[in-house]
C-alpha positions as CSV (number, residue, x, y, z in Angstrom):
1,M,-0.3,0.2,-0.1
2,R,1.0,3.6,-0.8
3,T,0.6,6.5,1.7
4,S,1.4,9.4,0.2
5,K,3.2,12.4,2.4
6,K,-0.1,14.5,2.7
7,S,-1.6,11.3,4.0
8,V,1.2,10.7,6.5
9,C,0.4,14.3,8.5
10,V,-3.5,12.7,8.7
11,V,-2.6,9.6,10.0
12,M,0.0,11.1,12.4
13,G,-2.3,14.1,13.2
14,L,-0.2,17.1,13.2
15,A,1.1,19.3,10.4
16,C,4.5,17.6,10.3
17,L,7.9,18.1,8.5
18,T,8.6,15.8,5.4
19,V,11.8,14.7,4.3
20,G,11.0,16.7,1.1
21,V,11.7,20.1,2.9
22,P,14.8,21.3,3.4
23,V,16.0,21.7,7.1
24,T,18.6,24.6,7.0
25,S,19.6,23.9,10.5
26,V,17.4,23.0,12.9
27,M,19.8,22.8,15.7
28,G,20.1,25.4,18.0
29,A,23.2,28.2,17.6
30,P,26.4,26.7,16.0
31,S,29.3,25.5,18.4
32,T,33.1,24.3,17.6
33,V,35.8,22.6,19.7
34,T,39.3,23.1,18.3
35,G,37.9,23.8,14.6
36,T,36.1,20.2,14.8
37,P,32.3,20.2,14.2
38,V,30.2,19.7,16.7
39,P,26.2,19.2,17.1
40,A,25.2,21.9,18.6
41,P,22.7,22.0,21.4
42,V,18.8,21.2,20.2
43,R,16.7,23.5,20.4
44,A,13.7,22.6,17.8
45,A,12.3,19.0,16.8
46,T,10.4,17.6,13.6
47,T,8.1,14.9,13.0
48,A,10.1,12.0,11.0
49,A,8.2,11.6,7.8
50,L,6.8,8.1,7.4
51,P,7.9,5.9,4.6
52,T,5.6,6.3,0.8
53,A,5.6,2.3,0.4
54,V,5.6,-0.8,2.2
55,T,5.0,-4.1,0.3
56,A,5.9,-7.6,0.6
57,P,9.3,-8.7,-1.7
58,P,8.6,-10.6,-4.9
59,A,8.8,-14.4,-4.1
60,G,12.5,-15.1,-6.1
61,N,13.9,-17.8,-4.0
62,G,10.8,-18.3,-1.4
63,R,13.0,-17.3,1.5
64,A,14.3,-14.0,2.8
65,F,18.4,-13.6,3.3
66,Y,20.0,-13.2,6.0
67,H,23.5,-14.5,7.4
68,N,25.8,-14.0,10.0
69,P,29.4,-14.9,9.0
70,I,30.2,-16.8,12.2
71,I,27.1,-18.2,13.4
72,D,26.2,-19.8,9.8
73,Y,29.4,-22.1,10.2
74,S,27.4,-23.6,13.6
75,G,23.5,-23.4,13.8
76,K,20.3,-22.4,12.5
77,L,18.0,-20.2,13.9
78,Q,14.2,-22.0,14.7
79,L,11.6,-20.2,15.5
80,P,9.2,-21.4,18.3
81,D,5.7,-22.4,16.9
82,G,4.4,-19.2,18.1
83,Y,6.2,-17.4,16.3
84,T,6.3,-15.9,12.5
85,E,8.5,-14.3,10.2
86,K,7.5,-11.5,8.1
87,E,9.6,-9.7,4.8
88,F,9.1,-6.1,3.7
89,L,10.6,-4.0,1.0
90,V,10.5,-0.2,2.4
91,S,10.7,2.7,0.2
92,G,10.5,6.5,0.5
93,T,12.7,9.5,0.5
94,A,15.6,10.8,2.7
95,N,18.2,13.7,3.4
96,V,21.8,13.6,3.0
97,Y,23.4,15.7,6.1
98,E,26.6,17.6,6.6
99,H,28.3,19.9,8.9
100,G,27.9,23.7,8.2
101,P,31.0,25.8,8.3
102,D,29.8,26.4,12.1
103,G,29.5,22.6,12.8
104,E,25.7,22.8,12.5
105,V,23.9,19.7,10.9
106,R,22.3,20.6,8.0
107,V,20.7,19.0,4.6
108,K,23.7,18.5,2.0
109,Q,20.8,16.7,-0.8
110,A,16.6,16.5,0.2
111,D,14.6,13.6,-1.3
112,V,17.1,10.8,-2.2
113,P,14.9,8.0,-2.9
114,Y,15.8,4.5,-0.9
115,T,14.0,1.0,-0.9
116,T,15.1,-1.0,2.0
117,R,14.4,-4.4,3.6
118,V,13.1,-4.8,6.8
119,L,12.9,-7.7,8.2
120,V,10.5,-8.8,11.4
121,R,10.2,-12.0,14.1
122,M,7.3,-11.4,15.5
123,P,4.2,-13.6,17.8
124,K,2.2,-15.0,15.4
125,D,-0.6,-13.8,17.6
126,A,-1.2,-10.4,18.6
127,R,-2.3,-11.2,22.2
128,D,1.1,-13.1,22.7
129,F,3.1,-10.0,21.7
130,S,4.8,-8.1,24.7
131,G,4.7,-4.7,23.4
132,K,8.2,-4.4,23.2
133,V,10.2,-4.4,19.8
134,H,14.0,-4.6,19.5
135,L,15.2,-2.9,16.3
136,E,18.5,-3.9,14.9
137,A,20.6,-2.0,12.3
138,G,22.5,-4.1,10.0
139,P,24.1,-3.8,6.5
140,S,24.3,-6.5,4.0
141,G,21.1,-8.9,5.6
142,L,23.4,-9.4,8.5
143,D,21.5,-11.1,11.9
144,G,22.1,-10.2,15.5
145,L,18.8,-12.5,16.7
146,S,21.2,-14.8,17.8
147,R,22.8,-13.0,20.6
148,S,19.1,-12.5,22.3
149,A,16.8,-14.8,20.5
150,D,16.4,-16.9,24.0
151,K,14.9,-13.7,25.7
152,V,13.3,-12.3,22.7
153,F,11.0,-15.7,22.3
154,A,10.7,-16.2,25.9
155,D,9.2,-12.8,26.9
156,G,7.0,-12.4,23.5
157,D,9.0,-9.6,21.8
158,A,9.4,-8.6,18.2
159,W,13.1,-8.6,16.9
160,V,13.5,-5.7,13.5
161,T,16.4,-5.8,11.7
162,V,16.5,-2.9,9.3
163,L,18.9,-3.3,6.5
164,T,21.4,0.0,6.8
165,H,23.9,1.3,4.0
166,A,27.8,0.9,5.3
167,L,30.6,2.5,3.6
168,S,30.6,-0.2,1.1
169,S,27.9,-1.8,-0.6
170,S,25.2,-3.1,1.5
171,T,22.8,-4.7,-1.0
172,Q,24.9,-5.9,-3.4
173,R,25.5,-9.9,-1.7
174,M,21.7,-9.6,-1.7
175,K,21.1,-9.4,-4.6
176,T,23.6,-11.7,-5.6
177,A,22.1,-14.2,-3.6
178,D,18.7,-13.8,-4.8
179,P,18.1,-11.3,-8.1
180,A,14.5,-11.3,-8.7
181,R,13.3,-11.4,-4.6
182,Y,15.7,-8.3,-4.2
183,D,16.5,-6.3,-7.3
184,A,14.6,-2.9,-6.1
185,L,16.9,-2.4,-3.1
186,S,18.4,0.8,-3.5
187,L,20.4,2.3,-0.5
188,P,22.6,4.9,-2.6
189,E,23.8,6.7,0.1
190,F,25.1,6.3,3.9
191,G,24.0,9.9,4.8
192,Q,20.8,8.8,4.4
193,N,20.9,6.2,7.6
194,C,19.6,8.6,10.1
195,D,16.1,9.3,8.3
196,I,15.4,5.6,7.4
197,L,16.1,4.4,10.7
198,S,13.7,7.5,12.3
199,Q,11.4,6.8,9.7
200,V,11.1,2.8,10.0
201,G,11.0,3.7,14.2
202,T,8.3,5.7,13.7
203,L,6.2,3.8,11.4
204,L,6.4,0.8,14.1
205,K,4.8,3.3,16.5
206,T,2.1,4.6,13.9
207,R,-1.3,2.9,13.6
208,T,-1.4,2.4,9.7
209,A,-1.8,-0.8,7.3
210,D,1.7,-0.1,6.7
211,N,2.9,-0.7,9.7
212,P,4.8,-4.6,10.0
213,L,3.7,-4.7,13.2
214,N,-0.2,-3.5,12.9
215,G,-2.8,-4.7,14.6
216,Y,-0.1,-5.4,17.6
217,R,0.2,-3.0,20.4
218,V,3.7,-1.4,20.1
219,K,4.6,0.2,23.6
220,S,8.6,0.5,23.1
221,V,11.4,0.3,20.5
222,Y,14.9,-0.2,21.5
223,A,17.7,0.2,19.5
224,N,20.3,-2.2,18.9
225,G,23.3,-2.9,16.9
226,W,26.9,-4.5,17.0
227,A,30.2,-4.0,15.2
228,F,29.4,-1.6,12.2
229,A,25.9,-1.8,13.1
230,A,26.2,-0.1,16.7
231,S,28.6,2.6,15.1
232,V,25.5,4.0,13.0
233,W,23.7,4.3,15.8
234,L,26.7,6.2,17.9
235,T,26.5,8.7,14.7
236,Y,22.7,8.9,15.1
237,T,23.0,9.9,18.8
238,G,26.5,11.7,18.1
239,E,24.9,13.9,15.4
240,G,21.6,14.7,17.6
241,F,19.3,12.7,15.5
242,H,18.1,11.5,18.9
243,D,16.8,14.8,19.9
244,R,16.0,16.3,16.5
245,V,13.6,13.9,15.5
246,R,10.7,13.3,17.3
247,L,6.7,11.5,17.2
248,P,4.0,13.7,16.7
249,N,3.4,13.8,20.8
250,G,7.0,14.9,21.2
251,R,8.0,11.7,22.6
252,P,11.3,10.2,21.3
253,V,11.3,7.5,18.7
254,F,13.7,5.0,20.1
255,D,12.9,4.3,23.8
256,G,16.5,3.2,24.7
257,Y,20.1,2.2,23.3
258,L,22.0,-1.0,23.3
259,I,25.5,0.0,21.7
260,G,27.5,-3.6,21.3
261,N,31.3,-3.1,20.4
262,P,30.9,-0.3,18.1
263,G,33.4,0.5,15.5
264,D,34.9,4.0,14.1
265,Y,32.3,7.0,14.6
266,Q,31.2,6.7,11.1
267,P,31.0,10.2,9.1
268,I,27.5,11.5,8.7
269,N,28.2,11.1,4.6
270,S,29.9,8.5,2.5
271,T,32.0,12.1,1.5
272,A,32.6,13.6,4.8
273,P,36.0,13.8,6.6
274,A,36.8,10.6,9.2
275,V,35.8,11.8,12.5
276,A,39.0,12.4,14.7
277,K,39.5,10.1,17.8
278,D,39.5,13.1,19.9
279,D,36.0,14.6,18.8
280,P,34.1,15.2,21.3
281,R,31.2,12.8,19.7
282,Q,33.2,9.8,20.3
283,K,31.6,9.9,23.9
284,V,28.3,9.1,24.1
285,R,26.1,12.5,24.3
286,D,23.1,12.2,27.2
287,L,19.7,11.7,25.9
288,D,16.6,11.5,27.6
289,V,16.6,7.5,27.3
290,P,18.5,4.8,28.5
291,V,21.6,4.0,26.8
292,I,23.9,0.5,27.7
293,V,27.2,0.1,25.9
294,L,28.3,-3.4,25.8
295,L,31.8,-4.2,25.1
296,T,34.2,-7.7,25.2
297,G,37.3,-5.4,25.4
298,P,38.1,-2.2,27.0
299,Q,36.6,1.0,25.8
300,E,38.8,3.8,24.1
301,E,40.0,6.3,25.9
302,Q,38.4,8.7,24.3
303,R,34.7,7.3,24.1
304,R,35.4,7.0,28.2
305,R,33.5,9.3,30.3
306,P,31.5,9.0,34.0
307,D,28.1,7.6,34.4
308,G,25.2,9.8,33.8
309,P,21.6,9.1,35.1
310,N,21.0,7.3,31.4
311,Y,24.2,5.8,30.6
312,R,26.2,2.5,31.4
313,V,29.0,0.6,30.1
314,Y,29.8,-2.8,31.0
315,E,32.9,-4.6,29.6
316,V,32.4,-8.2,30.0
317,A,35.4,-10.4,31.2
318,G,36.9,-13.0,28.8
319,A,34.2,-12.4,26.0
320,S,36.2,-12.3,22.6
321,T,35.0,-9.7,19.9
322,A,32.6,-12.3,17.4
323,S,31.5,-14.3,20.7
324,P,30.4,-17.3,18.3
325,R,28.1,-18.7,20.7
326,A,24.5,-18.3,20.0
327,A,21.2,-18.8,21.8
328,R,19.6,-21.9,22.7
329,A,17.1,-21.2,19.6
330,Y,20.3,-21.9,16.9
331,G,21.1,-25.4,18.1
332,Q,24.5,-25.4,18.0
333,T,26.3,-28.1,19.8
334,P,29.7,-27.9,21.8
335,E,31.3,-30.2,19.1
336,A,30.8,-27.6,16.7
337,F,33.5,-25.6,18.5
338,L,36.3,-28.2,18.1
339,T,39.1,-28.1,16.2
340,T,37.0,-30.6,14.1
341,G,34.5,-28.7,14.1
342,P,33.5,-26.3,11.1
343,F,35.4,-23.3,12.1
344,A,38.4,-25.6,11.1
345,C,40.6,-23.3,13.5
346,D,44.2,-24.2,14.9
347,Y,42.6,-24.3,18.7
348,D,38.6,-25.1,20.3
349,V,36.7,-22.0,19.6
350,S,35.8,-20.0,22.2
351,R,32.0,-21.3,24.2
352,F,32.9,-18.3,26.4
353,P,28.3,-17.3,26.5
354,F,28.6,-13.6,26.2
355,N,25.2,-13.7,24.4
356,Q,24.0,-14.4,27.9
357,T,25.2,-10.8,29.0
358,F,23.9,-9.6,26.3
359,Q,20.2,-10.7,26.4
360,S,20.2,-9.4,30.1
361,S,21.6,-6.4,29.1
362,L,18.2,-5.9,27.2
363,T,16.5,-6.9,30.3
364,R,18.3,-4.3,32.0
365,L,17.7,-1.6,29.1
366,E,13.5,-2.7,29.4
367,N,13.5,-2.3,32.5
368,W,15.6,0.9,33.4
369,S,12.9,2.2,30.5
370,E,9.8,1.3,31.9
371,K,10.5,0.7,35.0
372,R,13.2,3.2,35.8
373,E,15.3,0.7,37.3
374,T,18.7,1.9,37.5
375,P,21.1,-0.6,36.9
376,P,24.7,-1.2,38.1
377,A,27.4,1.5,37.4
378,S,29.6,1.0,34.7
379,A,32.3,-1.8,35.0
380,H,35.5,-1.6,33.6
381,F,38.5,-3.7,33.7
382,E,41.3,-2.6,35.7
383,R,43.8,-1.2,34.1
384,D,48.3,-0.8,34.8
385,T,49.5,2.7,35.0
386,D,50.5,2.4,30.9
387,G,46.8,2.2,30.3
388,T,46.9,-1.6,29.3
389,T,44.3,-4.1,31.0
390,K,45.2,-6.4,33.5
391,L,45.0,-10.3,33.5
392,D,45.0,-13.0,35.5
393,A,46.8,-16.4,35.2
394,Y,44.6,-18.0,32.7
395,G,44.4,-14.6,30.1
396,I,41.0,-13.4,31.7
397,P,41.0,-9.8,32.6
398,L,39.9,-8.2,36.3
399,G,37.1,-6.1,36.8
400,G,34.5,-5.7,34.4
401,V,31.6,-8.0,34.2
402,R,32.1,-11.6,35.6
403,T,30.4,-14.8,35.1
404,T,31.0,-18.1,35.7
405,Y,33.4,-18.4,32.5
406,S,35.5,-16.2,34.4
407,D,35.4,-16.7,37.7
408,L,34.8,-20.2,37.8
409,P,36.9,-21.2,34.7
410,T,37.7,-24.8,33.3
411,A,39.6,-23.3,30.1
412,R,42.3,-21.1,29.3
413,Y,40.9,-18.2,26.5
414,F,43.0,-16.8,24.1
415,A,43.4,-15.4,20.6
416,N,43.2,-18.2,17.8
417,S,46.3,-18.0,15.6
418,T,45.0,-19.2,12.4
419,D,43.3,-16.5,10.3
420,Q,40.6,-18.6,8.4
421,R,37.2,-17.8,6.6
422,Y,37.1,-13.7,6.7
423,S,39.2,-13.9,9.9
424,I,36.5,-16.0,12.0
425,C,39.4,-17.9,14.0
426,T,40.8,-15.1,15.5
427,S,38.1,-12.6,16.0
428,A,36.4,-15.7,17.6
429,G,38.9,-16.4,19.9
430,A,39.7,-19.6,21.1
431,Q,39.8,-22.1,24.2
432,E,42.6,-24.6,25.6
433,P,40.8,-26.8,28.4
434,F,42.3,-27.2,31.9
435,S,43.5,-30.7,32.7
436,Q,42.5,-33.0,35.5
437,E,45.4,-31.6,37.7
438,Q,44.6,-28.2,37.3
439,L,40.9,-28.6,37.8
440,K,41.8,-30.2,41.2
441,T,44.3,-28.2,42.1
442,L,41.7,-25.3,41.6
443,Y,38.6,-26.9,42.6
444,G,39.1,-30.0,44.6
445,N,36.9,-32.1,43.0
446,K,33.6,-32.1,40.5
447,T,31.3,-31.8,43.5
448,S,32.9,-29.1,45.1
449,Y,33.0,-27.4,41.6
450,V,29.4,-27.9,40.6
451,K,28.6,-26.3,44.5
452,Q,30.4,-23.1,43.5
453,V,29.0,-22.9,40.3
454,A,25.4,-23.3,41.5
455,R,26.1,-20.7,43.9
456,E,27.4,-18.3,41.5
457,T,25.2,-18.5,39.0
458,N,22.1,-18.3,41.9
459,R,24.3,-14.7,42.7
460,L,24.9,-13.5,39.1
461,E,20.8,-14.1,38.6
462,R,19.5,-12.4,41.3
463,Q,21.8,-9.6,40.6
464,G,20.1,-9.4,37.0
465,W,23.3,-10.6,35.0
466,L,21.9,-13.5,34.2
467,L,18.2,-14.7,32.9
468,P,16.4,-18.2,34.7
469,G,17.0,-19.8,30.8
470,D,20.5,-18.6,30.8
471,A,21.0,-19.4,35.1
472,R,19.6,-23.1,34.5
473,E,22.2,-23.3,31.2
474,L,25.1,-22.6,33.6
475,R,23.8,-24.7,36.3
476,Q,23.5,-27.8,33.7
477,E,26.6,-27.1,32.3
478,G,28.4,-27.2,35.8
479,R,26.7,-30.8,36.3
480,A,27.8,-32.3,33.2
481,V,31.8,-31.0,33.7
482,A,33.5,-34.8,33.3
483,D,34.7,-36.4,36.9
484,F,38.2,-35.1,38.4
């Protein structure tokens, strides 16, 4: 169904600023810091236009394309009986932005057409829907549900993945995989990302037949992303789009952000200069909704900042960059991580359960936003005087967020040396099981170890670092350890 820009304003119930109207400067008075553009404080907000068309894709090969270059080797998502998957091609126009001479954000090119893909996993029955949507920004059909599927399905949430433009092609992989289904995809400019995400987020909260969740009562939309997709959200918030784009009632489009292992801060458009490491935008700005930054390594110095009323950062001790262990819904087996498994690395691939911390962080974000439950203070790794991370005897960082894998280890964690399959071995990390003698020295015997795991797991669950299903999984793993 097509919805014209004029009818968009009627649907939303307010006079609105469509993307076709140039905005010379909706930010306040411009400011600069040592000659580097810095978004000025927001003095006025605009209402996001809706996409102009939302349609089902052509049949093509009959299924949606998505990939995770690590998870695809070791597991496959199995939707629960009560869930369904729907795919949409979403079209509209989006502005490309730039910085003016004094740093203000302004329109560089207005009304640039786009067609993106929106993939939705949702309860089949609207009565089973929690009202919570987790929206992921992802290039090249990336699917990040692998880190949180168990929580999403257990709670009745919806997971929405929006194809965004990377600084390399985001659409070619999908067109190559299924040209009939995805020929219409068009994301010509990286600078469109902010408007596209605002429009899709607004669409999900708008009562219209074009809404992919039409008939479902959407209460909250939470933004999340990993690696490059997280960098997209850094740009979105750092350039002030969270503040400058609002719903017709004045409330934010997104109710919170989970930013995982972000890479470089991305320029505001594809031809803008790189953002300097010391640029103030590298630090997450204060917003009127919660922001959690989740990291598998130490936060870069230029991004460190004090906690705020709506800001936390958690560094997870023992996790690898890629952390390939997926939610239980993906059906991975321990054998897949061995040297004889599909990764074919020099050492066993790390099974550190970072996905469990990701899932619990989504719940913390929801409770922070909806129930005003303040989460624990930020947790950073301990550092030496030269700034390097302090490690224990097994290579695990000291400090940060702890798990049974970090505090009651049965293996040593380190970087895999073989660079195979698009650097999967290096980014996934490795583990080397402890010998029977090492386990006896650490824990005495299996009975003692199982009790310690149960006690620590219960504590982590009470503190909110583990969800109930993940706590059960860890207790079961403890009992499954071979006798020593």
